[in-house]
N, C-alpha and C positions, 0 to 999 in steps of 0.2 A: 779254496776248493773249486774245481772246474764244474761247469754245468753239463747236463746230459746233452750230448750232441746228436743230431739227426744226420741223415744222408743228404748230401748237397743236391740242390735242385738241378745242377748242371751234370750230375752223374748219369751216364748212359747205362741203361739196364738191358741185359739180354736174357732171353728165355723166361720172361715174366708175362703171365696172362691175367685177364680179369678173374679167372677162376681162382687164382692164388690169393685174391683180395677178399673172397667171400667165404666166411666161416661155414662149417657144416650145419650149424644151428640157425643160420640166417633164414628168415621167412621167405626171402626171394626164391630160395630153392623150392619151397613148397608151391609158390605161385607158378614157377616154371614147370614143375612136374604136373600140377593140376591142369593148367591150360593146354599143355602138350597132349594130355590124355583126352581132351574133348573132341567130339565130332562137330566142328563148327558149322559145317554145311547142314547137318541134321538139325542143329539148334536154330538155324535160320539166319546166320550172320551174312551180311552183304559182303561181296568179294571173297567169300570163302573158297571159291574156285577161281583161279586167275583167268582173266580175259585173254583171248588170243590176239587182240589188237589194242591199240591205244597205249597210253602211258601206264606203266605198271603201278598198281595200287599197293598200299601198305597191307601186309598180312593182318587180318583181324585178330590173330593171336597176339601180335605185337601190341596192338592198341588195348586189348583186353588185359594183358599183363600190366601195361602202364596204368590203367585205371585201378586194378586191384592193388597195385603197389601204392598208388596215391591215396586210396581210401584207407589202407592199412596205416598210412603215415599222416593222416589228417590233411591231405591235399586233394581238394575236389575241383579247383579251378583249372580250366584247360590252359590258361596262360601260365599259371604256376607250374603245371606239369611240363609244359614246353621248356620252361627255364630249367627244371630239374633234369630233363633229358640231356642238357648240355653241360652239366657240372656234377652229376651224381654218379659215383662209381658203381653203386648197386644197379642203377638203370643201365649203365654201360654193359654190365654183365647180362642183365635181363633182356635188353632190347638189341643186343649185338651192336651197340653204339649208334643206333638209329635215333633221330631227333625229329619227330613229326611236327608240323605246324599246328598252332593252337586251334585253327579252324578245322583241321582234319581230326584233331582229338575231340573237339566239341561235337562235330557231326557224327562221329562214331557212336557216342552215347545216345544221341537223338534218333539215329536211324536204326539202331539195333536194340530198342527198348525191350521188346518181347523176348528176344534171344538172351539178353542179360538176365531177365527174370528166370529163364530156363537154366542159366548157369548156376544161379542160386539153388534151384531145385536139384540140380545134378550134384552139387556139393552136399546137400542134405542126404541124397541117396548114398554118397560115398561114406558119410558119417554113420548112416544106418548099417551099412555093411561092416563097419568097424565096431558096431555095438555101442555107439556113443549116445544113442537115444534110448532111454529106459521105457518110454511110451506108457508109463504107469499113470501119470497125471501131467496135464499141460495147463499152464496159466495163460488165460486169454485176457488181453487188455488193449486199450486204444490210447493214442496220444495225438495231440495236435501238432502238425508241422506247418510252419509259415509258408504261404504260397507267394508267387511273384505277382502280387496285386496289392496296391495301396488302398487305404481307407477312402481316398477321394475318388477312386475308380470303382466303387461299389454302390449300387443303387437298388432301392426297393420302392414300393409304391409310396410310402410315407416321405422318403427323401425326395423323390421326383415331384410329388405334390408341393412340398415346401419350396423346392428350387424354382418350380414354375411360377408359384405365387410371387416369389422374390423377383424373378425376371419381369413378370407383368408389372410390378410396381416400379421397377427401374425404367421400363419402356414408357410407362405413363409419365414418369418424371422428366425424361429426356424429350418426349414428344411435346410436353408443355413448354420446355425451354426452347425447342425448335420453333414452335408457333409464336412465342414471344419474340424470338429473334427475327422471324419473318415480318412481324408487324412494325419493327423498327427499321427505318430506312438506313440508318448509319451503322448497322451491324457489320462486323468484320467477316469477310467470306471464309477466313480460316476457321473461325469459331463454328460457323454453320457446317463446314466440312467435317470438323471433329465430331460434332453432334451426330451428323448423318452416319459417319463411320462407326461410332459407338452403338447406334441403334441397329445397324446391320449386323454387328457382332452379337448383340443381344438376341436379335431375331434368329440368327443361325444357332445360337445356343438353345433357344426355346424349341426350335425344330428338332434338335438332337435329343432333348429331353422327351419330347412327345414321341419320337421314334422309339426311345427306350421303353416308354409306357406301352406302346403298341406291341413291342417285342415281348415284354413281360406277360401281357394279356394273351398273346398268341401261344406262348410256350407253356403257360400255366405255372411257371416258376415264381417263387417269392423274392428271388434276388437276381441281380444281373451284374456280373463282374466283367468289365470290359477288357482288362489285361489278360486274365486267365479265366475264361468263362466257366470252366469246370470246377473251380474252387468255390468255397462258400465262406460267408462270414460266420465264425463260430466263437463261442464263449470259452475261453481258456483261463488258466490261472492268472494270466497277466492282462485280462480284459478281453474285449472283442477284437478279433483279427481275422484276416482272410487266410484260411487254412485248408489243409487236408487232414482227414482223420485216418491215421495209420493203425491197422490192427495187427497184432502179433500173437503167436502161440509159442510159448517157451516151455521146454522140458523142465519139470520141477526138480529133477535130480542133477542134470548136467548144465542147466541154464543155456542150452543151445536153442536158437530160434528155429522152430520147425516149419513155420509158414508165416507169411505176412500178406497184407492186402491194403492197398491205398483206396480209400473211399472219400466221398464228400458228404457223408451223413453227419448231421450236426451232433448226434448223440449215438450211443451204442445199443439202443434198445431193439433195433431191427436187423442186427448183423450176426447174431450168435449162431443160429442154426445153419445158415449158408456157409459161414466161415468155418464152422466145425466140420462140415462135410468136406470142405477143401482140405483141411488138416488131415482128416481120415485118409483121403486119397493120397496125399503126399507121403504120409507115414506108412501106408499100405497095411492098415490095421482094420479089423472088423468092428471092434468096440473101443470107444475112446472115452476117457474121463477128463473133463475140463473144469477148471475153477475160474470164476470171474467175479468182479465186484458188483455192487448193487446197481450200477449203471446199466447192467444188462437184464435187470429184472423185468421180464415181460412174460406173462403166462403163455401167450401164443408161441413165442420163441422157445421157451423151456419145454413145452409140450412137443413141439416139432423136433427138438433135439432128442428127447426121450424116445420118440417113435422111430428115429433114424439110427439108433444104436449109439447115441452120445449121452453119457451120464453127466449132467450139469450140476456143479456145485456153485450156485449163484447166490450172492449176498442178498439179504432181505432189505427192501426199501422201507418196509413198514415194521412195526413192532409185532413180530410173529415168532413162534417157535417152530412152525412148519408151514409149508406151502400146500394148499389143497387145490387139486385140479379135478374137474368133473369130465368124464367121458361117457358117451352114449354106449349102453350095453348092447353087444352084438353076439347072440348065442351061436356058438360054433364049436366043433370038436377040436380040442387042442391035444394032440398026441405028444408023447415025450420027445420025439424027434423034432417036432415043430417048436417045442418049448426050448430045446437046446440050440435051435437055429439062431444065427445072428443076422439074418437078412432083415432089412427094414420092414418088409411086408409081413413076415412072421412075428416080429416084435410087436408090430401094430395090432395084429390079430390077437395075440395073447393079452395085450393090455385091454382091448375092447371086450374080451371075454372074461376079464377079471382074474387073469392068471399072470403071475410075475414071471417074466422070462428068466432063464437060468443065468444069463449074463449079468443080470441085475441083483442076483441073490447076494446077501451080505452087504448091500449098499444102503444108502439112506432113503431108498424107495420102498414103498409098500402099496399093495393094491387090495381093494376089497369091493365086493358087490353089495349094493344097498338096495333094499326093497322099500316100497311104500308101506308105511305102518301107521303111526298115530296121526290123528287129525288135530291140528292146532289152529289158533285164531290170531289174527292181527287185531289189536284193540286200539281205537283212536280215543284220545283224551278229549275233554270238553273244550279245550282251547283250539283244537283242530290243527295245531302246528306240529305235533309229534304223534307217532304211532309206535306201539310196543309190539314187537314180533313174537311168534310163539315161543322162542327161546329166551325172551326177556330183553333183547337188544332194542335200542331206540332208533327209529327211523324218522327222518325229518322231511318236511315239505319241500318238494322240488319244483312243481309247477301245477297250474290249474288247466284242465282240459275239459271242454264240453260240459261244464257245470260240475265236474268232479275234481278232486285233488289227488295228486300222485305223491307217494312217499318212497324214499329209498335211503340206503346207507351202504356204501361200498365196503368200508372197513368191517362192518358187522357180518356181511355175507362172505367176505374174504376169509374170516376166521371161523365160520360156522361149520361144524362137523355133522349137523343134521339139517341139511338144506331142504327147502320146501319148493325148489324148482330144479328141473333136470338141465337147465341151461347153464352154460359156462359163465354167463354174465350174472350180475347181481340182481336181486329181486326188486321189482318195481310193483308196488301194490296201489290200486286205485280205489278211493272211497267216494261214493256218491254223496249227495247233499244230506240225506238222512241216515246214512250208514254208520253203524258203531262197530261192527265186527265183520271181518272178512276171513273165511275159512281157508285153510291150506293143508294139503296132505304132505307129510314129511317123509324123507328118505332116511333110514337109519334106525338104530335101536333107542336113541334118546327120547326121553319123555318131554313133551312140551310143557312150558311153564303156564301158558295161557291156553285153556281148553274151551270147548264150546259151552256157552251158557245154556241153562235150561230153556227148551223151546226154540232154540236158534235153528233156522233153516238156511243152509248154505246157498249161495247164489248159483244160477244155472251154469256159469262158466266154470264152476268147481268140478263139474262132471265132463271134462273134455275127453273125447274118444281117442284122440291121438297122443295122449299123455303116456309116456313109457312107464311100465311098472317097475323097472329095474334101472339103476345107473351104476357106474363104476367110479369110485372115489380113489384117486391117486394121491398118496401122501408123500411129500418131499421134505424130509427133515433138514434142519440147519446143521452145518458142520463148521464150527468156529475154528478148530485147528487148521483146517485146509484154507480158510480165509486168511488166517495169520501167515500161513506158508506162502500164499499168493503175493503178499506184500514184499516178501524177500526175493521173489522170482521174477514177476512181470515187470517191475520197475527198473531192474538192473540193466537190461538191454537198451531201454529208452534213455536212461541216464548216460550210459556209455556212448551211445551213438550221438546224442544231442550235445553233450557238454564235453566229453573227452575227444570225440571226433569233430566236434563243431558243426554237425549236420542237423541243427535244429530248424533249418529252413531249406527249401528246395531251390535249385537253380533253373530247373526247366518248368514248362507249363503243360498242363493236361495230365489226366490220371495215368495215361500210358507211359509218358516220359518220366513222370515223377516216380512211377513204379520201378523204373530202371535205376533211378537214384537210390531209392530205398533198398532195392535188391543188392546194389553194391555196398551200401552201408552195413546191412545185416550179414552179407557174405563176409566182409572184413571182420565183423564182430565174431562170427562163427569160426573163422580161421584162427583168430587169436585164442578162442576158447579151446579149439581142438589142439592147438600147439601147446597150451598149458597142460592139457590132459595126456597127450601122447608124445609130444616132442616132434621137431621137424624131421629128423632122420626116419622115424617110424612112419610118419605120414607120407614122406616122399617114397619110401619103399612100397607102401600100400597103393599110392597113386600110379606108380610105374609097374605094379604087379610083380615086384621082385620077391 
């Protein structure tokens, strides 16, 4: 039986175009339609308007199409993209058979970093118009991406001190050898020259380390990375590496990435409120619900989110069933119109007045105004190492000051619903040398376990004039189902980009340029998600406005 035979390579074909080789469902058609619909000059691309003189440049649309195709097909290297331009039929169709040099390809990504991030946001806008974002709940998470900086090119004060001490020891050793060689008349000149050259190299190295120390002191930073100064040494699952911390917000229903940000924060505790505001702007929504893991657990950040119209579902770092936040009470008239408003200033006014805004009704938030009521006492034991608070919790000795001893316990204050201080911080109580009880007036309806003993007279500081009579207690309950949902949502884009696309490390240096790389990676991810949901023909029609 004969084999299946193809067409001879010597066969001359007529009336055949690259269009005939591209199927209607091929993603390159979506790339072509999407880029053709962009206003590249408005986005800020270089050479978006051809120059009147000089050698003609490549159209930025051609290079943008090339990069989108590369990231969709796990090709990020400019040299590999150059090779594909010379052999790939899909790129013949997409680029009109153009084949830019690898330097031109690499420079395009470096010189248009902000514009590329704008392209990602434009695609998010296109998906919004198609209804691909539910905007009901977004999962926020961060992941470490390797930077272009090795361990040996990372310095801090400890490393520099150790290296300087080692250099000093080596210099002393070679100096002793040089002195011994000078005392001997029969010493070979070559040996003296080698010792002198070695000492010159060590002296230059010492001067470089001392310059690094001065640079750290002047900048106030704790780390100095010489290859990529904006990266930081971070702790990841595979140990300590020079990395960037990439934040993403993913739609819980469609798994599309709504926004991203490249930072050099070593952890996630200080990024939630600012990043959530950015997501609100990109999605053009007034109120946003976000879910994040316990790495984002920061009372200041959570309170800032709530006051800005962001409803945070953040995992608990400690053993709690609810998070308690204290706000100063500000008496003011809250009308029904103001309560329905979603402006941050109106939400903030409602919360400080002890009124729950309408946009937070039915959520895991509750607000109540608490007044000063019962008087309790802190009681110190005979050993003077522990103190029992009015609600029966144990406070431990923290320090000694001016003849007195201070006691505190953060976990006890964190879970206390009848606080004895209007401050957001934990209570710190000070006992003098002969003091056994310290009185405290408590906020709330709870009755103290330890009350004033007969004949006890409170200290003068108990009657402070500026102490507020009312405070606002904001309760944030835990939501375990949303935390379980977050595991299925936020990890998926990172896993796809890192291990399916191979983009677990950056090729460029600096936050601005690495943001362009991340933008291309997440744009390729979103394109694949959109194709799976709508199909290439429907997306092409939407992009071309058919």
